[in-house]
C-alpha positions, 0 to 999 in steps of 0.5 A, spaced: 500 500 500 502 506 498 502 512 503 504 519 504 508 521 510 510 528 513 515 528 519 519 532 523 525 531 527 527 535 533 534 534 536 534 536 543 540 539 548 546 543 545 547 540 538 548 543 531 541 542 529 543 543 521 548 537 522 544 532 526 538 533 521 543 533 515 544 526 518 537 524 518 536 526 511 542 523 508 539 516 511 532 518 508 536 519 501 539 512 501 532 509 501 531 512 494 524 514 496 521 520 493 521 526 499 521 533 499 524 537 505 520 543 507 522 549 513 518 545 518 517 538 516 519 533 510 514 529 506 516 522 504 512 517 499 512 510 498 510 503 500 508 503 507 514 498 509 519 502 505 516 509 508 516 506 515 523 503 514 526 510 512 523 513 518 526 508 522 533 510 519 532 517 519 530 517 527 536 512 528 541 517 524 540 522 530 538 517 536 545 513 536 548 520 539 543 525 541 536 525 544 531 526 539 523 527 538 520 525 532 513 527 530 509 523 524 503 523 520 502 517 515 496 517 510 494 512 505 489 517 502 492 523 502 487 528 499 491 534 498 495 530 493 489 529 489 487 536 489 495 537 487 496 540 494 501 535 496 508 537 495 510 530 492 
């Protein structure tokens, strides 16, 4: 089943935010899935199992060395996409 996902990562503490988020985006990029990085969140699209695996990789890329919070919204219906408003 294809899904669209919006997620945000929030590294905690005294960290270089850009550097930590770059690690996460590199992990997502290695999956080959379509994604779009925004100012406040990232959109990701693909088969459900692949999307959840990519989310795990993005989280782990930061969580291995830092405390981090991740928020995720997943939809198999993405009505915004049907109206041409979804960025993917």
